[in-house]
C-alpha distance (Angstrom), angle and dihedral (degrees) to the residues before:
residue distance angle dihedral
M1 . . .
N2 3.78 . .
K3 3.75 126.1 .
Q4 3.72 94.4 -98.2
Q5 3.94 91.2 52.1
C6 3.84 88.4 48.7
W7 3.85 90.7 56.2
A8 3.81 91.0 46.5
V9 3.73 92.9 51.9
L10 3.90 91.4 48.8
E11 3.88 90.4 48.3
E12 3.83 88.5 50.4
K13 3.79 95.7 47.4
I14 3.80 90.8 48.8
A15 3.82 92.3 51.1
E16 3.77 91.9 46.2
I17 3.77 92.8 53.1
E18 3.79 92.6 48.5
R19 3.91 89.5 46.6
R20 3.78 86.4 59.9
G21 3.77 92.3 53.0
M22 3.73 96.1 -107.2
A23 3.78 131.9 123.6
P24 3.82 116.2 -115.6
L25 3.73 124.1 -135.9
I26 3.88 128.0 -177.3
V27 3.75 119.6 -145.3
T28 3.69 111.5 -172.3
Q29 3.77 130.1 -146.4
F30 3.74 112.4 -100.8
G31 3.80 118.5 -91.8
F32 3.74 144.4 173.0
D33 3.77 103.6 -141.6
P34 3.87 116.2 81.8
D35 3.84 91.7 -171.9
A36 3.67 91.1 58.6
F37 3.83 93.0 51.1
L38 3.78 92.4 43.9
G39 3.88 91.4 52.8
W40 3.82 91.5 47.9
L41 3.77 90.8 48.9
K42 3.90 90.6 50.9
E43 3.89 90.1 50.2
L44 3.71 93.1 45.5
R45 3.80 91.5 53.3
A46 3.91 91.8 42.4
R47 3.82 86.4 56.5
G48 3.83 90.2 57.9
M49 3.68 96.8 -106.8
D50 3.93 107.8 139.1
T51 3.81 95.7 173.5
P52 3.82 116.9 141.8
V53 3.84 110.0 -104.7
R54 3.81 130.7 -154.2
I55 3.80 109.1 -157.6
G56 3.80 114.3 -142.5
I57 3.85 112.0 -119.7
P58 3.75 121.1 -176.5
G59 3.79 106.7 -128.6
P60 3.84 121.7 -134.3
A61 3.74 113.2 -62.0
G62 3.93 143.8 139.0
I63 3.80 112.9 -67.3
K64 3.82 92.2 -119.0
T65 3.87 89.8 51.3
L66 3.86 91.7 51.2
L67 3.85 91.1 48.3
R68 3.77 91.8 47.3
F69 3.77 91.7 52.3
A70 3.71 90.8 45.5
A71 3.69 93.8 52.6
R72 3.89 92.4 45.2
C73 3.80 92.3 51.2
G74 3.73 97.7 40.6
V75 3.81 95.6 -114.7
G76 3.86 115.1 157.3
A77 3.69 108.8 -110.0
S78 3.90 104.0 176.0
T79 3.81 118.7 163.1
S80 3.79 89.9 -109.4
V81 3.82 91.6 51.8
M82 3.74 94.1 46.3
A83 3.82 90.2 49.5
K84 3.86 90.9 56.7
Y85 3.89 86.0 52.0
G86 3.76 89.7 51.4
I87 3.83 101.0 -105.8
S88 3.79 125.3 126.8
I89 3.75 111.7 -151.1
T90 3.82 86.5 -147.8
N91 3.75 91.9 64.8
L92 3.85 109.2 53.1
L93 3.79 96.7 155.2
G94 3.75 95.7 73.6
S95 3.78 133.8 75.9
A96 3.79 132.9 -113.5
G97 3.69 137.9 -154.9
P98 3.73 132.7 -161.9
E99 3.85 95.1 -109.4
K100 3.89 96.7 119.8
L101 3.73 92.6 44.9
V102 3.77 95.9 48.7
D103 3.75 90.3 44.3
S104 3.73 89.5 55.1
F105 3.84 91.7 51.4
A106 3.73 89.4 48.5
A107 3.83 90.9 53.6
N108 3.69 99.8 39.0
L109 3.74 111.5 32.7
G110 3.79 111.6 100.6
D111 3.78 144.3 160.5
G112 3.79 91.2 -72.6
H113 3.77 91.9 63.5
G114 3.80 93.4 59.5
R115 3.80 126.8 -148.2
V116 3.75 105.9 -7.5
R117 3.88 133.0 165.6
L118 3.66 131.5 166.0
H119 3.75 126.9 -108.0
Y120 3.83 117.3 -158.0
Y121 3.87 122.0 -144.3
P122 3.88 102.6 -153.3
F123 3.77 97.8 -144.5
G124 3.85 91.4 152.9
G125 3.90 90.4 47.8
L126 3.79 134.3 -74.9
P127 3.91 96.4 -96.8
R128 3.81 91.0 52.1
T129 3.77 93.3 47.9
V130 3.79 92.0 49.1
E131 3.73 93.2 47.1
W132 3.87 89.5 49.7
I133 3.89 90.9 52.1
A134 3.75 93.0 49.6
D135 3.75 90.5 47.3
Y136 3.77 93.2 47.5
N137 3.91 90.3 48.6
K138 3.79 91.9 48.1
R139 3.85 92.5 49.1
H140 3.74 92.5 47.5
A141 3.90 95.7 40.0
I142 3.76 92.7 -121.6
């Protein structure tokens, strides 16, 4: 399926959900590149779709775990994208959290992106993800 077909399918799904009297919501696959998400959101809004979006964020986990989930789910994990996320491919023994990704969204999401929230995928475990979110919120006075 090409990009234009993907947009057409999404538009059709949103319209069908609304025809049935329900409120559509888009939850994305997780990713590591904030620029890709931000560009996609701008295109979504430019196409007239104002549906709320939940951006998929990989929760804190070991680097090998993150890379394994990325490979399993078909998520691009190039060296340059992983560096944006804060992972050095040369150090696969450590762990990584979504700090850089969340910071980028906090700094760059604006009115033109529409209604957007984050959706965390707890690859390192639910308690660890919840603790990370609480710590992040506390450090940033959210």
